[in-house]
C-alpha positions in Angstrom: 6.2 -9.3 -6.0 6.9 -8.2 -9.1 5.8 -4.8 -9.9 5.6 -2.7 -13.3 5.0 0.9 -12.8 4.4 3.1 -15.9 4.9 6.8 -15.7 5.7 9.9 -18.1 8.6 10.7 -16.4 11.1 9.8 -13.9 13.7 11.5 -11.6 16.4 12.2 -12.1 16.1 11.2 -16.2 12.8 13.7 -16.6 11.3 16.1 -14.3 8.7 18.3 -14.8 6.8 18.2 -11.5 6.1 16.0 -8.4 5.0 13.4 -10.8 8.8 12.7 -11.4 10.2 12.6 -7.6 7.3 10.2 -6.5 8.2 7.4 -9.7 11.7 7.8 -8.8 11.8 7.2 -5.3 9.1 4.9 -4.6 11.0 1.6 -6.1 13.4 2.3 -3.6 10.9 2.1 -0.4 8.7 -0.4 -1.7 12.2 -2.7 -2.0 11.8 -2.8 1.4 8.9 -4.3 1.6 10.0 -6.9 -0.9 8.2 -5.6 -3.9 10.7 -5.3 -6.6 10.0 -2.3 -9.1 10.5 -1.9 -13.2 9.4 1.3 -14.4 8.3 1.9 -17.9 9.0 5.4 -18.9 9.3 6.8 -22.7 12.6 7.4 -25.1 12.8 11.2 -24.5 16.5 12.3 -25.6 17.0 13.2 -21.9 16.3 9.5 -20.7 17.8 7.9 -23.5 21.0 10.1 -23.2 21.6 8.5 -19.8 20.9 5.1 -20.8 24.2 3.7 -21.4 24.2 0.1 -22.0 20.5 -1.0 -22.7 19.2 -4.4 -24.3 16.7 -4.9 -26.1 13.7 -6.3 -25.0 10.6 -6.2 -27.2 10.3 -4.7 -30.4 7.4 -3.3 -32.7 7.8 -3.2 -36.5 4.9 -0.2 -36.1 3.2 1.0 -32.7 0.6 3.0 -33.5 2.3 3.3 -37.2 6.1 3.9 -35.8 9.1 1.6 -35.2 9.9 1.2 -31.6 12.0 -0.7 -29.0 11.7 -1.9 -25.6 15.4 -1.1 -24.0 16.1 -2.6 -20.5 18.6 -0.9 -18.1 19.3 -0.1 -14.6 20.5 3.5 -14.0 21.6 3.9 -10.2 19.0 2.0 -8.2 16.0 2.2 -10.9 15.2 -0.9 -12.8 14.0 0.6 -16.3 12.2 -0.2 -19.1 12.0 2.5 -21.9 9.9 2.6 -25.0 12.2 4.4 -27.5 10.2 5.5 -30.7 12.0 8.6 -32.1 8.7 9.4 -33.9 7.1 10.1 -30.8 9.9 11.4 -28.3 12.8 12.5 -30.0 11.9 15.7 -30.3 13.0 19.1 -28.8 10.9 20.8 -25.9 9.2 19.2 -22.8 8.2 15.9 -22.7 4.4 17.0 -23.4 4.6 20.3 -25.4 7.0 22.2 -28.2 9.4 24.8 -27.0 7.0 28.2 -27.2 4.7 25.8 -24.6 2.2 24.1 -27.1 1.0 20.6 -26.6 2.5 18.3 -29.0 -1.3 17.4 -31.4 0.0 13.4 -30.9 -0.2 13.6 -27.6 -3.1 11.1 -27.6 -1.1 8.8 -30.2 2.0 9.2 -28.1 0.6 8.5 -24.5 -1.7 5.4 -26.1 1.8 4.4 -27.2 3.6 3.7 -24.0 -0.1 2.6 -22.4 -0.3 -0.3 -25.2 3.1 -1.3 -24.5 2.4 -1.3 -20.6 -0.4 -3.6 -21.0 1.7 -5.9 -23.7 4.5 -6.4 -20.9 1.8 -7.0 -18.3 0.1 -9.6 -20.6 3.4 -11.5 -21.9 5.9 -10.0 -19.6 9.1 -10.2 -20.6 12.1 -13.1 -21.0 12.1 -14.4 -17.0 10.3 -11.5 -15.8 6.6 -11.5 -15.4 4.4 -8.8 -12.7 2.0 -9.1 -10.7 0.5 -5.9 -10.7 0.6 -2.9 -12.8 0.9 0.5 -11.2 0.0 3.7 -13.6 0.5 7.1 -12.7 -1.8 9.9 -14.3 -3.9 10.1 -17.3 -0.4 9.4 -19.8 0.0 5.9 -18.5 -4.0 5.4 -17.0 -4.9 3.5 -20.5 -2.5 0.8 -19.8 -5.0 -0.2 -17.8 -7.8 0.1 -19.8 -5.8 -1.8 -22.8 -5.2 -4.4 -19.6 -8.9 -4.7 -18.8 -9.8 -5.1 -22.3 -7.5 -7.3 -23.4 -5.6 -10.7 -21.9 -4.0 -8.8 -18.9 -8.0 -7.9 -17.9 -7.2 -10.5 -14.3 -3.4 -8.8 -13.6 -4.4 -6.0 -10.6 -3.8 -2.4 -12.0 -3.7 0.6 -9.6 -4.0 4.4 -10.9 -2.6 7.3 -9.2 -4.2 10.4 -9.5 -1.0 13.1 -9.1 -3.3 16.3 -10.3 -7.0 15.8 -11.2 -7.2 18.7 -13.7 -5.2 17.6 -16.1 -7.3 13.9 -18.0 -6.4 13.4 -21.2 -9.2 14.5 -22.9 -9.4 14.3 -26.3 -12.0 13.8 -29.4 -14.3 11.0 -30.1 -12.9 10.7 -33.6 -9.1 8.8 -32.3 -11.2 6.3 -30.9 -10.7 3.7 -33.9 -7.2 4.3 -33.7 -6.5 3.4 -30.2 -6.9 -0.7 -31.1 -10.0 -1.2 -28.3 -12.7 -3.5 -29.2 -16.1 -1.3 -29.9 -17.5 -2.4 -26.4 -14.9 -0.5 -25.0 -16.6 2.9 -26.4 -19.1 3.3 -23.5 -19.5 5.5 -20.4 -18.1 2.3 -18.6 -15.4 3.1 -21.2 -13.2 5.4 -22.4 -15.7 7.5 -23.5 -16.1 10.8 -21.9 -18.9 13.3 -22.2 -18.7 12.4 -25.8 -14.8 12.4 -26.4 -12.3 10.1 -25.1 -10.9 10.5 -21.8 -7.9 8.9 -21.1 -7.8 9.7 -16.8 -11.1 8.5 -17.0 -11.2 5.2 -18.5 -8.1 4.5 -16.3 -10.2 4.9 -13.4 -12.8 3.1 -14.3 -10.6 0.1 -15.4 -8.7 0.3 -12.3 -8.7 -2.2 -9.4 -8.0 0.2 -6.5 -7.4 4.4 -7.2 -5.0 6.1 -4.9 -4.1 10.1 -4.8 -1.5 11.5 -3.2 -3.0 12.8 0.3 -6.0 11.8 2.5 -7.7 15.3 1.9 -7.1 15.5 -1.8 -9.0 12.0 -2.0 -12.2 13.7 0.2 -11.7 16.9 -1.8 -11.9 15.0 -5.1 -15.1 13.5 -4.8 -16.8 17.0 -4.2 -18.4 19.1 -7.8 -15.9 21.7 -6.9 -12.6 19.3 -6.6 -13.6 16.7 -8.9 -13.3 18.8 -12.0 -16.2 16.5 -13.6 -14.8 13.1 -12.3 -16.5 13.4 -9.1 -19.3 11.2 -9.7 -17.1 8.6 -11.2 -14.7 8.6 -8.0 -17.9 8.6 -5.7 -19.1 5.3 -7.4 -15.7 3.6 -6.3 -15.3 5.4 -3.5 -14.7 1.9 -1.8 -11.6 1.3 -3.8 -9.9 4.9 -3.5 -7.4 5.4 -1.3 -5.7 9.0 -0.2 -1.6 7.8 0.9 0.6 10.9 1.3 3.7 11.4 -1.0 7.2 10.9 0.6 10.6 12.7 0.7 13.7 10.6 -0.9 15.8 11.1 2.1 18.7 10.4 0.6 18.3 13.1 -2.1 16.4 15.9 0.5 19.1 15.7 3.5 20.5 18.9 5.0 22.7 17.1 6.3 24.2 15.8 3.1 23.2 17.6 0.6 26.1 18.2 -2.0 24.5 21.0 -3.9 23.9 23.4 -1.0 26.3 26.4 0.3 26.6 25.1 3.7 25.3 21.9 5.1 23.1 22.0 8.7 20.8 20.1 10.9 18.1 20.9 13.2 20.8 21.1 16.0 22.6 23.4 14.1 20.8 26.0 12.0 23.4 28.7 12.3 24.8 26.4 9.1 21.6 28.1 7.4 23.3 31.6 7.0 25.7 30.6 4.3 23.2 29.9 2.2 21.1 32.5 2.6 24.1 35.0 1.9 24.3 32.5 -1.4 21.1 33.0 -2.2 21.0 36.6 -1.9 24.0 36.7 -4.1 22.4 34.6 -6.4 19.2 36.6 -6.9 20.7 39.7 -6.4 19.2 41.1 -3.3 20.0 42.7 -0.6 22.1 41.4 2.1 19.7 42.2 5.6 18.0 40.4 8.4 15.0 40.8 6.4 12.4 37.5 6.3 13.0 36.3 3.0 10.1 34.4 1.5 11.0 31.9 -1.9 8.7 30.6 -4.5 9.5 27.0 -6.5 6.9 26.8 -8.0 4.6 26.6 -11.9 3.8 29.8 -12.2 -0.2 29.2 -12.9 -3.9 29.9 -11.4 -3.8 26.9 -9.9 -0.8 27.4 -7.6 -2.1 31.1 -6.9 0.7 32.6 -8.6 -1.7 35.2 -9.4 -2.3 36.4 -6.0 1.2 36.1 -5.1 1.9 38.6 -7.9 -1.0 41.1 -6.6 1.0 40.5 -3.1 4.5 41.4 -4.4 3.9 45.4 -3.1 2.2 44.6 -0.2 5.1 41.9 0.9 7.9 44.2 0.0 5.8 47.5 1.8 5.6 45.0 5.3 9.2 44.5 4.9 9.9 41.2 3.1 12.0 40.2 0.0 11.4 37.7 -2.6 13.6 34.7 -4.2 11.1 33.1 -7.2 12.2 30.1 -9.3 9.6 29.3 -11.5 8.3 28.8 -15.0 4.5 28.6 -16.7 1.9 31.5 -18.0 3.6 33.8 -19.8 1.7 36.9 -18.6 2.4 35.3 -14.8 6.6 35.1 -15.8 6.4 38.8 -17.2 4.4 39.7 -13.9 7.1 38.7 -12.0 10.3 39.7 -13.9 8.8 43.4 -13.6 8.5 42.8 -9.8 12.0 42.5 -9.6 12.4 45.2 -11.8 10.2 47.4 -10.1 11.4 46.3 -6.1 15.3 45.9 -6.7 16.9 44.5 -4.3 14.1 43.1 -2.9 12.6 40.9 -5.4 14.4 38.4 -7.8 13.0 36.2 -10.4 14.5 33.5 -12.4 12.3 32.3 -15.0 12.9 28.2 -15.7 13.9 25.2 -13.4 16.9 24.3 -12.4 17.5 21.4 -9.2 20.7 22.3 -8.2 18.8 25.9 -6.8 15.7 24.8 -5.9 18.3 22.7 -3.3 19.9 26.1 -2.5 16.1 28.1 -2.2 15.1 25.8 0.5 18.3 25.9 2.6 18.7 29.6 1.9 14.4 31.0 2.4 13.3 31.4 5.7 9.7 30.9 4.4 8.4 29.2 1.3 5.2 30.6 -0.5 2.6 27.6 -1.8 -0.6 29.6 -1.9 -2.5 26.7 -4.1 -6.2 27.1 -4.8 -6.1 23.1 -5.2 -2.7 21.2 -4.0 -3.7 17.0 -4.1 0.1 16.7 -2.2 2.7 19.0 -2.8 6.5 18.1 -2.2 8.2 21.5 -1.6 6.5 22.4 1.2 8.0 18.8 2.7 11.2 19.5 1.3 10.7 23.1 2.6 10.2 21.6 6.3 12.9 19.4 5.9 15.4 22.6 5.3 14.6 24.7 8.0 12.5 26.9 5.4 8.5 27.6 6.9 5.7 27.2 4.6 3.2 29.8 4.3 0.5 27.7 2.7 -3.4 27.6 1.6 -5.6 24.7 3.6 -6.1 22.4 1.0 -5.2 18.9 -0.3 -1.8 17.7 1.0 -0.5 20.9 2.5 -3.2 21.0 5.3 -2.7 17.2 5.8 1.4 18.6 6.2 1.8 21.5 7.7 0.8 22.6 11.3 -0.6 25.9 11.6 1.3 28.9 13.8 -1.6 29.3 15.8 -1.1 30.3 19.8 -2.1 27.0 21.3 0.2 25.0 18.2 3.2 27.8 19.2 2.8 27.1 22.5 3.1 23.4 22.7 5.8 23.9 20.1 4.1 21.9 17.6 3.1 24.7 15.1 5.3 24.2 11.9 4.3 27.2 9.6 1.8 29.2 8.5 -1.6 27.8 7.3 -4.6 30.2 5.2 -8.0 29.8 4.1 -10.0 30.5 1.9 -7.4 30.7 -0.9 -7.9 34.5 -1.8 -5.6 37.5 -1.7 -6.7 38.8 1.3 -6.5 36.0 3.2 -2.9 35.4 2.0 -2.1 39.0 2.9 -2.9 38.6 6.5 -1.0 35.2 5.8 2.2 37.1 5.0 1.5 39.3 7.6 1.6 37.1 10.1 4.4 35.1 8.8 6.5 38.2 9.2 5.0 38.8 13.0 5.9 35.5 13.9 9.8 35.8 12.0 10.5 39.0 14.0 10.7 36.3 17.3 13.8 34.2 16.3 13.7 31.6 19.1 10.0 31.2 18.1 11.2 31.1 14.0 13.7 28.7 15.4 11.3 26.3 17.2 9.3 26.5 14.2 12.2 25.3 11.6 13.1 22.8 14.2 10.0 21.1 14.5 9.4 20.9 10.9 12.5 19.3 10.1 12.1 16.6 12.8 8.4 15.7 11.3 9.2 12.2 9.6 7.8 12.6 6.0 10.2 10.1 4.5 8.5 7.8 2.2 8.6 5.1 5.3 5.0 5.0 6.1 3.5 5.7 2.9 5.6 3.0 1.3 4.0 0.2 3.8 0.6 1.9 2.9 1.3 1.1 -0.3 2.5 -2.3 0.0 -0.2 -3.6 1.9 -2.4 -2.5 -0.7 -0.4 -3.7 -3.8 -0.2 -7.4 -1.3 -4.3 -7.2 -0.7 -4.8 -7.0 -4.8 -2.4 -9.7 -5.7 -3.7 -12.2 -2.9 -7.6 -11.5 -3.9 -6.6 -11.7 -8.0 -4.9 -15.4 -6.9 
């Protein structure tokens, strides 16, 4: 089976979150099921810089008013198609916004161009290659499904994956005339969304199947509280909705082989973690002692519950804990964590930004990873934590609820516990979870049992890729 994947980021070329990890890891996992994936991504500077030899396989004199070309290249195990359009993508800053954090005002045009190119490739193929199915990720690529539905590629199966329903790609009504869609696409069953234009919404109503990244999140988004205005649509298409848990790329995230950590270790040789802990304490200017070391590797946003953590830092330190923070996001929250590091020198350390090697060291050296999200479609950092013996302390939402077994009395007694799970996602429950984690940490044997249980859990792509492959094959067979 030949599959075209369309995504706005892909690891290791460009990454802002878990979407990139999934887009980068799933092709290799699907190859084991006889599915060959080619991934279309934007030609950001960081992507083009790593391409090396590339072949032009399609040209546009004017794609939404800008010249563009589709380049084909292979990087490591990734078979890539890159939309090279300097007017849209050759910019300093992030993939979605400028250096100051503001969104690019022409994002509607940039990602319509990506989607249009995806639909064109689906319809016309490339020399010697034609996809059997198209898989698109989040709002930035969701319009691919709409362009296919209202164009010549309508018969090719289309799958839209929701990585985070909070980000929907909502724009004004006035852009519709520039999208190149037929008039009938402007309807409640098309791209129109509360009087404006909805990219994710358009993809969801056009898809032959909708997937999201954990079973619990698939149920949560059917409720008004978590459906972000789309719960009615999703409930109306519930027969096409599939919750498939994300996996971990075990070739990258493996403490026994990881070249980015201070010392490698395994569940059988946990003592190796101590060297990583010392390296982590030195990196963040923390005291070297036996106090439980909590870590955060996250976007610093309300969704992630980081405002609650910022308010709980003094409580955590008073309980005897330490904290190392790596992340960026809302400027007030960045300031709050920097102030906490200044207020509690030796007990709290903060680094603003994202650093992939440092994220590995944090998982390898921390005792517990804090993820108090108000909603969490899947989460990957708790899976990395489990794999590295960094015990997750998480809210009982979405994929966090699906992957972490709470250290209640029965789970601890049976050796099944892998973390601390709390609800609701509020400051009082977070305070209680921190206290409980610190109490559990005092019993070293019990803590190591939790670490080993988490490290032995299988969250590789093996099972999830099999579910994706089965879904894809069913769709292709039904379309034949």
